[in-house]
N, C-alpha and C positions, 0 to 999 in steps of 0.2 A: 784709797783708789778711784782711781777712772769709772767715771763714770759716760763710759763712750759713745751710747746711743745720744746722751745729751750734748757731748762733743762736738760728734758728727753732724748733729742737725744745726748747730753754732756755727759748725764750719762751713757746709750747705750752704746757709744764710748768707755768710758772706761773701763764697763765692758766685753767688748764682742771681744776687742784686745786678750783674751784669747785662742781663738781661731787659732792666729796665729803661735802658737805655737805646738795646735795639730798636722797637717802633719805628724811631727816623730812617729806618732803611725805606720805608715802607711810605713815606712822602710822596706824592706826586707834585704835580703843579705850581711845581716852587719858581721863581726866577732864580737864573742864573746869578745871580748882583749874591741872593739872599743862600742860595749852594755853597758860594766861595766863602761869605759867612762864617757858616757851620760848619765847613770845612777846614776853614782855620782858626774856629776855636775849639776843634779835634787837634787841630797841629799845638796849640797851647798847651791842654793834657797831656799830650804826648810827650813836647820839652819840659813840662814839669817831671812825669815820669823822669825823665832819663839823668834832671839833677836829684832826682829825690833815689833812687837806686844806687846811682855811682858815689850819690854821698856820704848812704850808708856803705857800700863795699870798701871804700877808700878807705875812711872812717876806724874799720875794720883792720884792714891790709896795714894802712900806715902804724896803725897804734900796734899792732903785731910788731916791727919793724921796728920802733921806736923801743921796745923793750929787748927784742934781741939785741940792739946794739949797747943797751947795758948792760945785757948780761941776766936779764926777767927770766928770758923764755930762751929754750932753745934755737937757733938759727935759722934750722930744718922747715920749723911747720911756719917761723915767720916767710919764709924762701917761699913758698907752697902757696900762701896767700896772697902774695905779689904773683905769682905764676898765676890762681887763678883769676887777680883780675887782667889779667893781659892776654890770658888764654881764654876769658870767658867771651871778653867782648871781641876778641877777631871770630869765635866761632856766631855769636849773633852777628856780628857787620857783612865777614866777611862771607860764612856760610848764607846768609839769606842771599846775598847778592850773587853766587854762584848759583844755588837755587834758582833763583828769579833768570838769572840769563838761559839760562838750562831750558826752562820751561815754556819764557815765552818765545825763545829761539827755535824749540819746538814746536808751538801755536800758529806765529807766522808762517811758516814754513808749510802746514798743514792749509792752511787759507789759503795759502798763493796756489798752492796745487790744486785746486777744487775746479774740478772742469771747467773750461771755458767754452760753453758750449752756445751762447748767444751772441752774435754778431753785429746789432745794427750799434750805433756810438750810445743812443740814447738809454739800451738797455746794458751797455758796460758800466757805463756811468752808474746806474743805477746800481749793478752787481759789486764794483767798487766802495759803493756807498758802504752797502749793507756787511761787504770785509771790514772796512774799516772800522764800524757801530761794532762788529764780533769782536775785535781784537778791545777797543773799548769796553766794552762788555767784562770779557774775562780780563782784564788788566785791573781792573773794579773789583772782581770777585776775590783775584789773587792778591791785591794791594790789603784788601779786608782779612780774608784769612791771614796773610802776613803780621797785620798787625796782633789780633788775636794771637798770634803763637808768641810773639816780643810778651803782650800781655800778661801772658801764659805763663811764663816763665818767672816773672816778677811777682804775678801773685802764688806760685810755688813757697817763695822765698816768704812771705807775707802770712802764707800758711803753717809755714814751719812754724814762725814765733808763735802764732794763736796755738797751736797744739806742743812749744814749750813751756809756757806761759800756762796753760789748764794742767800740765804734767806736770809742774813744779810745785799747784798748789797755789799761784796765782790767778784764782778764776775772775777778782776783778779787772785787774790789768786785761786778760783775754775778750772779754766780756766789751771793755773800753775797743782793744782791738779790732772785735770785728764789728764793731759799733765805725769804727774809722772804716776800716778797709773794705765795709760795706758801702758806707758811700763814695767811698773811691772807684769802688769797682760798677756803680752805678753810669758815673763819667766816664765810664774807661768802653762802657756798652757803646757810650754814644761817639768815641774815635773808632772802635770797629764800625760802626754804621756809616760812617760819613761819605766813606768813600761809595758808597752804595746806592744813594741816594741821585748819581748820575746816570742813574739804568732808566732807558726808555720804558723796560719792564721791574714791574714789583721784582725785587729778589724773592724768593721762595720758602716758607718758613722754615722748610727741612733744612735749607742753607744758612739761616738764622742760629734754629738750635743747632747746630753744629760747629756754628763759629764762637757762639756763646759759651757752649760745652770746651771747646779749645783754650775758652777765655778766661773764664773763670772757672772750671772745673778742677785746677790746678790747686786753689787756694782748699778747697776739701781736700783733693790728694796730701797737700803739705801742710795742713792739719793733721789727718792720720799718721803721719811720716813724724812727724814734729815729737807726737804724742807718743810713742811705741818706741822710737831708736834715737832721740834724740837729734841735735844738730852739733854740727861742728863748725869752727869758722869756715874752713875751705869750702863746705857744702852749700854755706850761709852766702859766702861772697862768689861762688861761681855762678850761681843761676842768677845773681844779680848782675852778674857782669853780661852773660848772656844776653839776660832780660835788655843792657842799656845799650848795647852792640844791635839788636834788635831792631828797638825804638831809635835808634839815630838812622838808620836802615827806610824807613818805612818814614818817621818825619817828613826826613828827605825828597821823598817819592810826593809825598805827600804836598810839601810846598813849593816842590816843582810846578804841578797841578792846580794849587793855588796862583800864581803867578798868571797863567792862564787864564781862570776864572774868573778875575776880579782885581780892581785895582789897588794897587801895592797897603794905598791908608785903608782900605775895609778887608786887607789881609792880615794888618799888623794889629788893628784893636780885634780882631778875632781873635789872634794870637795870646793879645793881652787879657781877654773876657776867661781863653781857658787856663789859661798861667795861674788865672787870681782862682777861679773854681780849683784849682788843683791844690793849692796851697791854703785855701780856707777848708776844702775837706782834710788835709791833712792835718792841720790844727787842731781838731775832734782828736788826734791820736793824740796829737801833742800833749795838752791840754788834758786828759786824763789819766797821760802817764806821771804826771807831774808831781 
């Protein structure tokens, strides 16, 4: 019999360690070079997550296709799994692109249409700077939330694995997964917070809490879902692919921003550090499940 209070507590622990990385967003008086380096570390973490989610999704889908080819499983199921890979990637990648284009277009229009009541060139220059800062702040908040959404989709699939393992009686494996995913989520919180370090004014605790819930909450929900209804390959692959597509999009945005903030050498070093952090935390799960 499943001990649901214990399971839900463990799922919450795995998900909400993401809050450990969010305090980075309140750092002030940090040089542009250091902020660029921190941003690059976050990019490295996201690149690792892209590798991780697509490797799991494609291994499952291609394995089903290979089994269908030799007649071990129905062809229809393998086709659905492949559709989940490509369809999920399209949802995550193109969906965020369309959403950001619409949102940012509206913000730009609102800022541009603000009343022009100042006549002197000095005051007009000040107003232009204010508008530019407003757009940069909105972009930082939007990017942080998009990162949280992509990470949330990834964490939902992790929660499914925890819930399934626990419900099947593999308590030891579930605990190892919780430890490993909890370590992962702490670094993912760093990725969400990174764009916010460029704000002139510290982000509110309310926004950070919301971003943490969006990114970490799905681990909790996935744990519950996996224990109650089980998980199909299609569902597992779909959420991984959505996460992969979304993370590709936001990592490209962060890379473009990073190239303007620091040198390419510093950027590459930071990405390397972030990749190492991702692989090391993943190693915890691999060794525990071996």
